[in-house]
C-alpha positions in Angstrom: 109.3 8.3 152.1 105.6 7.7 151.8 106.2 6.7 148.1 109.1 4.0 149.3 106.8 1.1 149.3 105.0 1.8 146.0 108.4 2.0 144.4 109.4 -1.1 146.0 106.6 -2.7 144.4 106.6 -1.6 141.3 110.8 -2.7 141.4 109.9 -6.1 142.7 106.9 -6.2 140.0 109.9 -5.2 137.2 111.7 -8.4 138.1 108.9 -10.5 137.6 106.3 -8.8 135.3 107.2 -8.7 131.5 104.8 -5.6 131.1 106.2 -3.7 134.4 109.3 -4.7 133.4 109.3 -2.8 130.0 107.8 0.2 131.4 110.7 0.1 133.9 113.3 -0.2 131.1 111.7 2.9 128.9 110.8 5.0 131.5 114.9 4.5 132.8 116.2 4.6 129.4 114.1 7.8 128.8 115.8 9.7 131.5 119.2 8.5 131.2 119.1 9.6 127.3 117.5 12.9 128.6 120.1 13.1 131.2 123.3 12.3 128.3 121.7 15.1 126.2 122.1 17.7 129.2 125.6 16.0 129.9 127.0 16.5 125.9 125.4 20.4 126.4 128.1 20.7 129.3 130.6 19.6 127.0 131.0 15.7 127.5 131.2 13.4 124.7 128.1 11.2 123.8 130.2 7.8 125.1 131.2 9.4 127.9 127.7 11.2 128.8 126.0 8.0 128.4 128.1 6.3 131.4 127.9 9.3 133.6 124.2 9.3 133.3 124.2 6.3 134.3 126.0 6.8 137.2 124.0 10.0 138.1 121.1 8.0 137.9 122.4 5.2 140.5 123.6 8.5 142.7 119.9 9.8 142.6 118.3 6.5 143.4 120.4 5.8 146.1 120.4 8.8 147.2 116.4 8.9 147.3 116.4 5.5 148.7 118.5 6.6 151.9 116.6 9.6 152.2 113.6 7.2 152.2 114.8 4.9 155.1 117.0 7.1 156.9 115.5 10.9 156.9 117.7 12.0 160.0 121.2 10.6 158.5 120.5 11.4 154.7 118.8 14.7 154.3 117.5 16.7 151.0 120.5 19.1 151.8 123.0 16.2 152.1 121.5 14.6 148.7 121.9 17.9 147.2 125.8 18.8 148.4 126.6 15.1 146.9 124.6 15.5 143.4 126.4 19.0 143.2 129.7 17.4 143.9 129.3 14.8 141.5 128.5 17.6 138.8 131.2 19.3 139.5 133.6 16.6 139.1 132.3 15.3 136.2 131.9 18.5 134.4 134.6 20.3 135.9 137.3 16.9 134.9 136.3 17.2 131.5 135.8 20.9 130.9 140.1 20.5 132.7 140.9 18.2 129.6 139.0 19.8 127.1 141.4 23.1 127.8 144.4 21.2 128.0 143.8 19.3 124.8 142.5 22.9 123.4 146.0 24.4 124.3 148.8 25.3 121.5 151.5 23.4 121.6 
């Protein structure tokens, strides 16, 4: 919650200041690229990993924002469970598809 004001200012500036927009774009691109690498290591294809990295980034941002605005509603434990659920579905679905494709005919 203590950082919420700083982040909202940063996001506001990113919409009106090209230098700040570039910093935001580069930071998020780096974060998403690293997440995609980790997802590829978990078995997702490159294209799926990039899409899921965007999804995960949005989920993390949304959970962080809700924890900052409503810490009595969205706790760290709830956020952790949501993220674990997301990871289980995304990685689990991929593994299930992979096993089906790998089965002999």
